[in-house]
Every structure is written in C-alpha cells, then in structure tokens.
C-alpha positions as CSV (number, residue, x, y, z in Angstrom):
1,X,82.6,92.7,125.8
2,X,83.6,90.4,128.7
3,X,87.1,89.6,129.8
4,X,88.3,87.2,132.3
5,X,91.6,87.4,134.1
6,X,93.3,84.9,132.7
7,X,91.6,85.8,129.0
8,X,93.5,89.0,129.7
9,X,96.8,87.2,130.4
10,X,96.6,85.4,127.6
11,X,95.7,88.3,125.3
12,X,98.8,90.1,126.6
13,X,101.0,87.5,126.1
14,X,99.2,86.6,122.7
15,X,99.8,89.9,120.9
16,X,103.5,90.1,122.4
17,X,104.0,86.9,120.4
18,X,102.2,88.2,117.8
19,X,104.8,91.3,118.0
20,X,107.6,88.5,118.1
21,X,106.5,86.9,115.2
22,X,106.1,89.8,112.8
23,X,110.0,91.1,113.6
24,X,112.1,88.3,114.2
25,X,110.8,84.5,114.8
26,X,107.7,83.7,112.4
27,X,107.6,80.6,114.2
28,X,105.6,82.0,117.0
29,X,102.5,82.6,115.1
30,X,100.9,79.0,115.0
31,X,101.2,79.1,119.4
32,X,99.9,82.4,119.5
33,X,96.6,81.2,117.4
34,X,96.5,78.7,119.4
35,X,96.5,80.1,122.7
36,X,93.4,82.5,122.0
37,X,91.5,79.5,120.8
38,X,92.2,78.0,123.9
39,X,90.8,80.0,126.5
40,X,88.3,82.0,124.7
41,X,84.8,80.9,124.8
42,X,84.2,81.0,121.3
43,X,86.8,79.6,118.6
44,X,85.7,81.7,115.9
45,X,85.6,84.8,118.1
46,X,89.1,84.0,119.0
47,X,90.0,84.1,115.1
48,X,88.3,88.1,115.0
49,X,90.7,88.9,117.9
50,X,93.6,87.8,116.9
51,X,93.0,89.6,112.9
52,X,93.3,93.1,114.1
53,X,96.7,92.4,116.6
54,X,98.4,91.0,113.5
55,X,97.6,93.7,111.5
56,X,98.7,96.1,114.1
57,X,101.9,93.4,114.0
58,X,101.9,93.5,109.5
59,X,102.1,97.6,110.0
60,X,105.2,97.6,111.9
61,X,106.8,95.1,109.7
62,X,105.9,96.7,106.5
63,X,107.7,100.5,107.9
64,X,110.7,97.9,108.8
65,X,111.0,96.3,105.7
66,X,109.1,97.3,103.0
67,X,112.1,98.6,100.5
68,X,113.0,94.5,100.2
69,X,109.7,93.6,98.9
70,X,109.6,91.5,95.8
71,X,106.4,93.1,94.4
72,X,106.3,90.2,91.5
73,X,106.1,87.6,93.9
74,X,102.9,89.4,95.5
75,X,101.5,89.9,92.2
76,X,101.4,85.8,91.3
77,X,100.9,84.2,94.8
78,X,98.1,86.8,96.1
79,X,94.9,86.4,92.9
80,X,95.2,82.4,94.7
81,X,95.2,83.6,98.5
82,X,92.2,85.4,97.6
83,X,90.3,82.9,96.4
84,X,91.1,80.8,99.4
85,X,89.6,83.7,101.6
86,X,86.2,83.4,100.2
87,X,86.4,79.9,100.8
88,X,87.4,79.8,104.0
89,X,84.3,83.0,104.8
90,X,81.5,80.6,103.3
91,X,82.9,77.5,105.4
92,X,83.2,79.5,108.7
93,X,79.9,80.8,108.4
94,X,78.3,77.3,107.7
95,X,79.6,75.4,110.8
96,X,79.4,75.2,114.4
97,X,82.0,76.8,117.1
98,X,82.6,73.6,117.7
99,X,83.6,72.2,114.6
100,X,85.3,75.3,113.7
101,X,87.8,74.0,116.6
102,X,88.7,71.1,115.7
103,X,89.3,72.8,112.2
104,X,91.4,74.9,113.7
105,X,93.6,72.0,115.9
106,X,93.6,70.0,113.0
107,X,95.4,73.1,111.0
108,X,97.6,74.1,113.2
109,X,98.7,70.1,113.9
110,X,99.6,70.1,110.4
111,X,101.2,73.0,109.7
112,X,103.6,72.1,112.4
113,X,104.1,68.7,110.8
114,X,104.4,70.2,107.5
115,X,107.2,72.3,108.5
116,X,109.2,69.7,110.1
117,X,108.5,67.5,107.2
118,X,109.6,71.0,104.8
119,X,113.2,71.3,106.9
120,X,114.6,67.7,107.0
121,X,112.7,65.7,104.7
122,X,111.6,68.4,101.3
123,X,114.3,71.1,101.3
124,X,116.4,69.7,98.5
125,X,117.5,71.8,95.7
126,X,115.1,70.3,93.1
127,X,112.7,70.4,95.6
128,X,113.0,74.1,96.1
129,X,113.2,74.5,92.4
130,X,109.8,72.6,91.7
131,X,108.3,75.8,93.9
132,X,109.0,78.1,90.8
133,X,106.1,76.3,88.6
134,X,102.9,78.7,88.8
135,X,100.2,75.4,89.9
136,X,102.5,75.3,93.5
137,X,101.8,79.1,94.0
138,X,97.8,78.5,93.4
139,X,97.8,75.4,95.3
140,X,99.3,76.8,97.8
141,X,97.6,80.5,98.0
142,X,93.8,78.8,97.7
143,X,95.1,76.3,100.9
144,X,96.7,79.6,102.8
145,X,93.9,82.0,102.2
146,X,91.4,79.2,103.5
147,X,94.1,79.0,106.5
148,X,94.4,82.4,107.6
149,X,90.6,83.0,107.1
150,X,89.4,80.1,109.6
151,X,92.1,80.1,111.6
152,X,95.0,83.5,111.0
153,X,97.5,80.5,111.1
154,X,98.6,80.5,107.0
155,X,102.0,81.8,108.1
156,X,104.0,78.5,108.2
157,X,102.2,77.3,104.7
158,X,103.4,81.0,103.5
159,X,107.0,80.6,104.5
160,X,107.9,77.8,103.0
161,X,107.1,79.1,99.7
162,X,109.0,82.0,99.8
163,X,111.9,80.5,101.3
164,X,111.8,78.4,98.4
165,X,111.9,81.1,95.9
166,X,115.2,81.1,98.0
167,X,114.5,85.3,98.5
168,X,117.7,86.7,100.2
169,X,116.8,87.1,104.0
170,X,115.9,90.7,103.4
171,X,113.7,90.5,100.7
172,X,112.5,87.7,102.3
173,X,111.3,89.5,105.0
174,X,109.9,92.2,103.0
175,X,108.0,90.8,100.8
176,X,106.1,88.5,103.2
177,X,105.8,91.6,105.7
178,X,104.0,92.8,102.8
179,X,102.5,90.0,101.6
180,X,100.7,89.8,105.2
181,X,99.6,93.1,105.6
182,X,97.5,92.8,101.8
183,X,96.4,89.5,103.0
184,X,95.2,90.8,106.6
185,X,93.4,94.0,105.3
186,X,91.5,91.6,102.4
187,X,90.0,89.5,105.4
188,X,88.7,92.4,107.7
189,X,85.7,93.0,105.5
190,X,84.6,89.5,105.3
191,X,85.6,88.4,109.3
192,X,83.2,92.1,109.9
193,X,80.4,90.5,108.1
194,X,80.6,87.0,110.2
195,X,80.3,89.4,113.2
196,X,83.9,88.3,114.9
197,X,85.5,92.1,114.9
198,X,83.1,94.2,116.5
199,X,83.1,97.3,118.2
200,X,83.6,95.7,121.4
201,X,86.8,93.0,120.5
202,X,88.2,95.9,118.4
203,X,88.5,98.3,121.8
204,X,89.9,95.1,123.6
205,X,92.6,95.0,120.6
206,X,93.4,98.7,121.0
207,X,94.3,98.0,124.8
208,X,96.5,95.1,123.7
209,X,98.4,97.1,120.7
210,X,101.4,97.8,123.1
211,X,102.1,94.3,123.9
212,X,102.6,93.9,120.1
213,X,104.7,96.8,120.3
214,X,106.9,95.4,122.4
215,X,106.7,92.6,121.0
216,X,107.9,93.9,117.6
217,X,110.8,95.3,119.8
218,X,112.1,92.0,121.4
219,X,111.4,90.2,118.2
220,X,114.3,92.3,116.5
221,X,116.0,92.4,119.6
222,X,116.3,88.1,119.4
223,X,116.7,87.7,115.7
224,X,120.5,88.0,116.2
225,X,120.6,86.6,119.6
226,X,119.2,83.5,119.7
227,X,119.4,80.2,117.6
228,X,116.4,80.3,115.8
229,X,116.5,76.8,114.5
230,X,116.1,76.1,117.8
231,X,113.4,78.0,118.9
232,X,111.2,77.4,116.5
233,X,111.4,73.6,117.1
234,X,110.1,74.6,120.4
235,X,107.5,76.7,119.5
236,X,106.2,73.6,116.6
237,X,106.5,71.1,119.3
238,X,104.5,73.9,121.7
239,X,102.1,74.6,118.7
240,X,101.4,70.9,118.6
241,X,100.6,70.3,121.5
242,X,98.1,73.1,122.2
243,X,96.4,71.9,118.6
244,X,95.8,68.6,120.2
245,X,94.4,70.4,123.3
246,X,91.9,71.8,121.0
247,X,90.8,68.3,119.4
248,X,90.6,66.5,122.5
C-alpha cells in the first residue's frame, strides 16, 4: 500500500499511543482512532489498520497482567459483545465510507461525553451497584461489540463497565487486558472478510510494531508519574475535537 509521509507520522504516533493505552493511560484509545481515520482516505481502511496494532498491544498487556484476570466477568460480558460484533459486521458492510466517517466521529464524541458523564455525574455507589445486573452487561456488551467492529473505539465504554464492577486496580487491568485480546482476535475474521485487513496493510502494521512496544514501555512508566485524571481529561477533549472534525 502507498503511504504518504504524513500518514507515516500519524501511523507511528498512533502505534505509540496504542502501546500507551494498553499498559498505562486507557483514555488515549479514542484519540489514536480519530487520528487514523482523519488522515487515511478510507475510514474503513483506517479501522483495518488499527486492529493488528491493538492486538500487538493486547499481547504485551496480557503478558504483563494476565495473572490478575477475573474470568467470571469475561464469561458474563463476552457473549453479548460477540453479538454486537456481528451486528457491526453487517452494518459496516452496507454503508458508504462517508457514512462510516460520520458514524465513527459520532461514536468518538458520544464516548467522550459518556466518559465525562460517568466520571462527574453517575459514579455514585448506588449507580455502580446497579451495574451487576445482567441486563446492563447485555446492553453494554452489544453496544461495545458494535462500536469495536466499526471504529475500534469500545475502550471507554468497557472501561466504565469494569470500573463499575469495583475491581481492585490490578484485577481491573488484568481482566480488561485479557478481554480485549479475546475480543480483538474474534474480530479478525470479520475484518479480513470485509477486505479491511490485507497482506499489504499487515506489512504496514509490522513496520509500526516497534512503536507499539515503545508506547507500552512508556505507558507503564507514565502511569505512576503523571496526574492521570488531568491527562485523561485532555485526551477526551482532544478526542471530541477530532471526532467533530470527522463529521465536519
């Protein structure tokens, strides 16, 4: 595939952000998705380019945190997420690239707003206790599966769910690492069938893999050294702006 200089720069930066998001600052995920969609001519192609990078980051995160994973939460949520992935597959196969661009932009803006709402308006103890109900797992799972197939941007939504489960820090990190590895592997056949992951795109991903590794190392270093709350606010704000640019 032919890659312009600006696309190389964004590719390296996005791959670095993938690594950071997997081991340190989860809020970065929406931003790198928006960057990829903004600079590559095809929004669908951008989704295919991001997925293998996410998988590489997932493997690093699982190697680091797998022993802390709580499998009961994965069994509860994943079947519903798989349903959402299938729905996203049919939707992405029947919409134009322009419509996909609007959809991805809208998803990113909505997730940024949802993250702010959860952090400042809905994070009460009684609200979190309600998250244990199976219907919430079903609804979040289906929506997250749809979002992750269309835009690779389900991280903020699933993070809200796992935080609501009141998992200790390390159990949270380990559980979400394993969940995303399984989920992203499940998505691969659908993306290949849609022609969004090809031999050429995967070669591009391999060249960006070192940037993912560097980002993962940086993410672990940053996690204990910066004000994560302020950083995530900046990331969410930038993500919302990037999503708006996609729509406009």
